[in-house]
N, C-alpha and C positions, 0 to 999 in steps of 0.2 A: 638824706632820708628826711622826709617831712616829719614834723613833730606829730606823734600820735596822741599826745595828751597835753594838757595845760594844768597849771596849778594856780589856785587863788591865793589871796594874800595871807591866808592862814595855813597854807601848805596842803590843802585838800587837792586831790588829783581828779581831773575830768577827762575822760577819753574823748578824742576828737571823732567827728562823724566818720563812720566806716570802721571804727576800732572799738574793742572792748577788752575787759580784763578776763583772764582765764576763769572758767567756771569753778575750778577747785582753788579756794583762797590760798592753799599752801603752795600753789605754783606761781603766785604773784612775785614778780622781780621788781624791787624798788627802783632799779635803774631802767626798767622797760615795763611799766605797769599795764600798758594796753597793747599786747603783742598779737592779739587775735583779730584778724580782719573779719569784717561782717559782709557777707553776700546776700542781698535782699533785692530780688527783682520781682516787683509786683507781689510782694509777700511770699515768694518762693526762694529757697535756697539751692545749693548745688545738690543735684540728684545723684549723678554718677561722675563725681569729680571732687576737687579739693579747692576750697576757697583760699587763694593765695594772696589776694589783695582786696580791698573793698570793692564789692560788686564785680569781681573777677573770679570765675571758676576755671580751673585747670582740669580739662575733662580726661576721664580714662579713655584708653584705647577703645574705639568703636562707638564713641559717643560725641556729640557736638551740641551747639546751642548755648545760649547765655547762661543757662543753669544746667547744661550738660544732661538734658532730658530727650534729645533727638538721637535715635540710633542710626548708625552708619551701616548700610547693607554690605554684604560680603563683596569684596572687590570682584568685578566682572559680572555681577547680577544685572541682568539686561531687562527683564520684564517682571520684576518682583519688588518687594519691600521687606521691611523688618519691623518686629516688635521688640527684639533684643539685639545686641550689638552682634555684627557680622553674620547675620541671618539672611536668607534670600527666600522669602515666601512668595511663591508665584501667583500672579494675578490670574483671574479666570481665563482659560484658553491657552495657557503656557505651561510647560513642564520642563524637566531636565535640571541638572545641578545648578545651573545659572539661569534657569527660566528662559532658556534660549530656543526651546523647541516648541513650535505651535502645536496645538492639540485640536484634532478633528474627531468628533464622535463616530463619523461614518464616512470614509473616503476609500472606495473600493478599487477604482482603476484611475487613480490620479495621485497628485502630491499635495500634501497639506502645506499651503504656503502661508497660512495665517490662521488664527482661531476661527474654527469652523469655516474655512475657506479652502475648498477642494478644487485644485486646478487639474482638470481632466487631461489624461493622456489622449493621444490622437485616436480617434474613432470612438470616443465616449462622450456622454453628456449627462446632464442631471446634477442636482445638488450633491449627490453622493458619487457621481460618476459611475453609475450602475446601469445606464441605458446605452446600448451600443448604437452606433450609426450604421445604417445600411451602405453598401457600395453606391457611390455617386452614380445617378441615373437609373437606379433600381426602381422599376415602375409598379409592379404588382407583387411585391415580396417584402421581406424584412430581413434584419441581420441575424436573427436567431441568437446564438450564444456567443458569437464572435463579431467584432466590428469589421466593416468593409467587406461584408458578405451580402449575398442576395438569395434568400430562401424564398422560393416562389409560393404564392397562394395556389389553392387548387385551381386547376384549369390553365395554368400558365407555366411557361418554360422559357429556356434561353438564359443567356449570361445575365441579362438585365430584367428577366421575367417579363418581357414585353412580347413574347410569342405565345399565342394561344395553343393548347394542347388538345388534340382530338383522339377519340377512341382509346382512351386510357393510356396515351402515350405512344400508341402505334402510329399515329399521325395519318396524313393523307397520301402517303407514298410519294412517287415522282409525278403524279398526274393531277394534283390538286393542292389547295392551300386551306389551312385551317382558319376559321373565323369565330369570333365570339358570338354567342346567341344574343340577339338584341333584347330579349326579354328575360332570359334566364342565365345568370352568371355561371350556373353550375353545368350548362350544357354547351358544348361547342360543336361546330359542324363543318364538314368539308365542302368546299365549292370546287367541283370537278372542272378540268379543262375540257374543252370541246372534244367530243368523241369518247369520254370516259364517264363512268357512273359507278354506283355502289357506296357503301358507307365510308370506305377508305379510298374511293376512286380507283378500285382495283379491277373493275370490269370494263372492257372495252365495249362500245356500242357498234355492233355489226352493220354492214350495209343492209338497208331495210328489206332487200329481197333475198338475203341469205337464208338457206334452209336451216331450220332449227334442229340441232342434233337431239337425238332421242336417247342418248346414253349419258346425259348430265354433263357432258363436256361443253366448254364454251363454244360459241359460234364464231368467235374471232380472237385473234392474237393482238391485232392493232386496230384502231378504229376504221370503220368503213371497209373492213376486210372480211373474208369468209374462210371458215374451216368446213371442208365437206364432212358430213356426219358419217359416211361410210366409205370404205375403199371402193374404188371403181365406179362410184356414182358420177354420172355425167350430167352437169347442170346445163340446161339449154341456153341460159344466158351467160354461160362462162364465168359464173361467180365463184366456182370452186377451183379455179386455175392457180391460185396462190399456194395452197398447201392442203394436203389431204392427211387425215389420221389413218395410218395403216397402209397407205399405198399411194399410187400416183393416178392421174387422170388416164 
């Protein structure tokens, strides 16, 4: 053990650097007059530890550093720090007992992968994953309340909302096709095939010399055909030979 003190010629005791006498004079041992180590690191002494040798602090559990002033976080603490020993105070954006769970203030249809980082589930987008994505190919519609759907705008129908709708959904029958109005998106119209007419292409166009019925019935069933207006009527041009209402030629 190094000498902790020296004596001068007259027997006076002087402690070596790093050692001192007990503060209580009654505790002074003549055989070991300088038993107390001095820990002085830039004017600081041991905070949470014991000075065991000159400038050496033996820290308590949960503390470290030259003067035992640096706390040690709780083992397993991932995204936090401490102000006291064995604490785990989470940094902003983290929560949980070990600060292992990221925090998102608003993540509706996704997974919080990091602080305020919301990774959206399939079919959703936006910072909070609160905007659904329409069905791929949806042309004139939107997704509504559920992703991968296609709710059509007014005037459109079909699986991808790419088919115009005429006559409030009644369509153009089997004799025409619906088209968007070139100047008015709110109105569509039917373009009838040759030989058909009407709002829904439901009326055939009779042969131009067909007699016109006087009872409100149609003049034809098929385009360029005739229906005789009364039974027994003989048409000199033979235009009523296909079918008569109520009788035969």
